[in-house]
ROFI-258449 format. One record per atom (N, C-alpha, C, O): atom name; x, y, z; chain. Coordinates in steps of 0.05 Angstrom, whole numbers, plus 5000, padded with zeros to 4 digits. Example, Ala and Ser with C-alpha at 12.3 -4.5 7.8 and 13.67 -1.06 7.14 Angstrom:
<atoms>
(atom "N" (5264 4886 5156) "A")
(atom "CA" (5246 4910 5156) "A")
(atom "C" (5264 4934 5156) "A")
(atom "O" (5285 4934 5169) "A")
(atom "N" (5257 4955 5142) "A")
(atom "CA" (5273 4979 5143) "A")
(atom "C" (5258 5001 5157) "A")
(atom "O" (5268 5023 5161) "A")
</atoms>
This chain:
<atoms>
(atom "N" (4427 6731 2314) "A")
(atom "CA" (4410 6722 2336) "A")
(atom "C" (4390 6743 2344) "A")
(atom "O" (4367 6738 2351) "A")
(atom "N" (4399 6768 2343) "A")
(atom "CA" (4381 6790 2351) "A")
(atom "C" (4358 6793 2332) "A")
(atom "O" (4335 6799 2340) "A")
(atom "N" (4363 6788 2306) "A")
(atom "CA" (4341 6790 2286) "A")
(atom "C" (4320 6769 2291) "A")
(atom "O" (4296 6774 2288) "A")
(atom "N" (4329 6746 2299) "A")
(atom "CA" (4310 6724 2305) "A")
(atom "C" (4293 6731 2329) "A")
(atom "O" (4269 6727 2330) "A")
(atom "N" (4305 6742 2350) "A")
(atom "CA" (4290 6751 2374) "A")
(atom "C" (4270 6772 2367) "A")
(atom "O" (4248 6772 2377) "A")
(atom "N" (4278 6791 2350) "A")
(atom "CA" (4260 6812 2342) "A")
(atom "C" (4236 6801 2326) "A")
(atom "O" (4213 6809 2329) "A")
(atom "N" (4243 6782 2308) "A")
(atom "CA" (4222 6769 2293) "A")
(atom "C" (4202 6754 2311) "A")
(atom "O" (4178 6757 2308) "A")
(atom "N" (4213 6739 2330) "A")
(atom "CA" (4195 6724 2348) "A")
(atom "C" (4179 6742 2366) "A")
(atom "O" (4158 6734 2375) "A")
(atom "N" (4189 6766 2372) "A")
(atom "CA" (4175 6784 2390) "A")
(atom "C" (4152 6798 2374) "A")
(atom "O" (4134 6808 2387) "A")
(atom "N" (4154 6798 2348) "A")
(atom "CA" (4133 6810 2331) "A")
(atom "C" (4126 6839 2339) "A")
(atom "O" (4102 6846 2339) "A")
(atom "N" (4146 6854 2345) "A")
(atom "CA" (4141 6882 2351) "A")
(atom "C" (4124 6886 2376) "A")
(atom "O" (4110 6906 2379) "A")
(atom "N" (4126 6868 2395) "A")
(atom "CA" (4110 6870 2420) "A")
(atom "C" (4083 6856 2419) "A")
(atom "O" (4069 6855 2439) "A")
(atom "N" (4076 6846 2396) "A")
(atom "CA" (4050 6832 2393) "A")
(atom "C" (4052 6802 2391) "A")
(atom "O" (4034 6789 2380) "A")
(atom "N" (4074 6791 2401) "A")
(atom "CA" (4080 6763 2398) "A")
(atom "C" (4058 6745 2410) "A")
(atom "O" (4051 6725 2398) "A")
(atom "N" (4047 6752 2433) "A")
(atom "CA" (4027 6736 2445) "A")
(atom "C" (4003 6733 2427) "A")
(atom "O" (3992 6711 2424) "A")
(atom "N" (3994 6755 2415) "A")
(atom "CA" (3971 6754 2397) "A")
(atom "C" (3977 6740 2371) "A")
(atom "O" (3960 6724 2361) "A")
(atom "N" (4000 6746 2360) "A")
(atom "CA" (4007 6734 2334) "A")
(atom "C" (4010 6704 2336) "A")
(atom "O" (3999 6689 2321) "A")
(atom "N" (4026 6695 2355) "A")
(atom "CA" (4032 6667 2358) "A")
(atom "C" (4008 6651 2367) "A")
(atom "O" (4005 6628 2360) "A")
(atom "N" (3991 6664 2384) "A")
(atom "CA" (3967 6649 2392) "A")
(atom "C" (3948 6646 2368) "A")
(atom "O" (3934 6626 2366) "A")
(atom "N" (3947 6666 2350) "A")
(atom "CA" (3931 6664 2326) "A")
(atom "C" (3941 6642 2308) "A")
(atom "O" (3926 6626 2297) "A")
(atom "N" (3968 6641 2305) "A")
(atom "CA" (3980 6619 2289) "A")
(atom "C" (3974 6592 2301) "A")
(atom "O" (3967 6573 2287) "A")
(atom "N" (3976 6590 2328) "A")
(atom "CA" (3971 6565 2341) "A")
(atom "C" (3942 6556 2338) "A")
(atom "O" (3937 6533 2333) "A")
(atom "N" (3923 6575 2342) "A")
(atom "CA" (3895 6568 2339) "A")
(atom "C" (3889 6560 2311) "A")
(atom "O" (3874 6541 2306) "A")
(atom "N" (3900 6574 2292) "A")
(atom "CA" (3896 6567 2263) "A")
(atom "C" (3907 6539 2258) "A")
(atom "O" (3894 6524 2243) "A")
(atom "N" (3930 6532 2268) "A")
(atom "CA" (3941 6505 2265) "A")
(atom "C" (3923 6484 2277) "A")
(atom "O" (3919 6463 2266) "A")
(atom "N" (3913 6490 2301) "A")
(atom "CA" (3895 6470 2315) "A")
(atom "C" (3870 6466 2298) "A")
(atom "O" (3861 6443 2295) "A")
(atom "N" (3859 6487 2287) "A")
(atom "CA" (3835 6484 2270) "A")
(atom "C" (3841 6468 2245) "A")
(atom "O" (3825 6451 2237) "A")
(atom "N" (3863 6474 2232) "A")
(atom "CA" (3870 6458 2208) "A")
(atom "C" (3874 6429 2214) "A")
(atom "O" (3865 6412 2199) "A")
(atom "N" (3887 6423 2236) "A")
(atom "CA" (3891 6395 2244) "A")
(atom "C" (3864 6382 2250) "A")
(atom "O" (3859 6359 2242) "A")
(atom "N" (3847 6396 2264) "A")
(atom "CA" (3821 6385 2271) "A")
(atom "C" (3804 6380 2246) "A")
(atom "O" (3789 6360 2245) "A")
(atom "N" (3807 6397 2225) "A")
(atom "CA" (3793 6393 2200) "A")
(atom "C" (3802 6367 2185) "A")
(atom "O" (3787 6358 2168) "A")
(atom "N" (3825 6357 2192) "A")
(atom "CA" (3834 6332 2180) "A")
(atom "C" (3826 6308 2198) "A")
(atom "O" (3817 6288 2188) "A")
(atom "N" (3830 6312 2224) "A")
(atom "CA" (3826 6290 2243) "A")
(atom "C" (3797 6283 2247) "A")
(atom "O" (3789 6259 2246) "A")
(atom "N" (3780 6302 2251) "A")
(atom "CA" (3752 6297 2257) "A")
(atom "C" (3737 6281 2236) "A")
(atom "O" (3723 6261 2243) "A")
(atom "N" (3739 6287 2210) "A")
(atom "CA" (3725 6271 2191) "A")
(atom "C" (3735 6242 2189) "A")
(atom "O" (3720 6223 2186) "A")
(atom "N" (3761 6239 2192) "A")
(atom "CA" (3773 6212 2192) "A")
(atom "C" (3763 6195 2216) "A")
(atom "O" (3756 6172 2213) "A")
(atom "N" (3762 6208 2238) "A")
(atom "CA" (3752 6195 2263) "A")
(atom "C" (3723 6187 2259) "A")
(atom "O" (3715 6165 2266) "A")
(atom "N" (3707 6206 2249) "A")
(atom "CA" (3678 6201 2245) "A")
(atom "C" (3674 6178 2225) "A")
(atom "O" (3656 6161 2228) "A")
(atom "N" (3690 6178 2204) "A")
(atom "CA" (3688 6157 2184) "A")
(atom "C" (3694 6129 2196) "A")
(atom "O" (3679 6110 2191) "A")
(atom "N" (3714 6128 2213) "A")
(atom "CA" (3721 6103 2226) "A")
(atom "C" (3698 6094 2244) "A")
(atom "O" (3691 6070 2245) "A")
(atom "N" (3685 6112 2258) "A")
(atom "CA" (3663 6105 2275) "A")
(atom "C" (3639 6095 2259) "A")
(atom "O" (3626 6076 2266) "A")
(atom "N" (3633 6109 2237) "A")
(atom "CA" (3611 6100 2220) "A")
(atom "C" (3616 6073 2207) "A")
(atom "O" (3598 6056 2206) "A")
(atom "N" (3641 6069 2198) "A")
(atom "CA" (3647 6042 2186) "A")
(atom "C" (3645 6020 2207) "A")
(atom "O" (3635 5999 2201) "A")
(atom "N" (3653 6025 2231) "A")
(atom "CA" (3651 6005 2253) "A")
(atom "C" (3622 6000 2259) "A")
(atom "O" (3614 5977 2263) "A")
(atom "N" (3606 6021 2260) "A")
(atom "CA" (3577 6018 2265) "A")
(atom "C" (3563 6002 2243) "A")
(atom "O" (3546 5985 2248) "A")
(atom "N" (3571 6008 2218) "A")
(atom "CA" (3559 5993 2196) "A")
(atom "C" (3568 5964 2195) "A")
(atom "O" (3553 5947 2186) "A")
(atom "N" (3592 5959 2203) "A")
(atom "CA" (3602 5931 2203) "A")
(atom "C" (3588 5914 2224) "A")
(atom "O" (3585 5890 2219) "A")
(atom "N" (3580 5926 2246) "A")
(atom "CA" (3566 5910 2266) "A")
(atom "C" (3536 5910 2262) "A")
(atom "O" (3522 5895 2276) "A")
(atom "N" (3526 5925 2244) "A")
(atom "CA" (3497 5926 2239) "A")
(atom "C" (3488 5902 2224) "A")
(atom "O" (3501 5894 2205) "A")
(atom "N" (3466 5890 2232) "A")
(atom "CA" (3457 5866 2217) "A")
(atom "C" (3447 5874 2189) "A")
(atom "O" (3436 5895 2185) "A")
(atom "N" (3453 5856 2171) "A")
(atom "CA" (3445 5862 2143) "A")
(atom "C" (3416 5854 2139) "A")
(atom "O" (3406 5835 2151) "A")
(atom "N" (3403 5868 2121) "A")
(atom "CA" (3375 5862 2115) "A")
(atom "C" (3374 5841 2093) "A")
(atom "O" (3388 5843 2073) "A")
(atom "N" (3358 5821 2097) "A")
(atom "CA" (3354 5800 2076) "A")
(atom "C" (3331 5807 2057) "A")
(atom "O" (3311 5818 2066) "A")
(atom "N" (3335 5802 2032) "A")
(atom "CA" (3313 5809 2013) "A")
(atom "C" (3288 5792 2019) "A")
(atom "O" (3291 5768 2026) "A")
(atom "N" (3265 5803 2015) "A")
(atom "CA" (3240 5789 2019) "A")
(atom "C" (3234 5772 1995) "A")
(atom "O" (3237 5781 1972) "A")
(atom "N" (3226 5747 2000) "A")
(atom "CA" (3220 5729 1977) "A")
(atom "C" (3194 5736 1963) "A")
(atom "O" (3186 5723 1944) "A")
</atoms>
């Protein structure tokens, strides 16, 4: 148990290390979520857009 506590404390730099890991994880998740969200918005906008009819 003591080794785990030492590991989690990161030699006194735990706040900096774990916040860097957390921020990195947030960025990675955002890089997956944002494009999917934008794609859904674009598809919805295109679905409601009137289609152009060819000119005779």
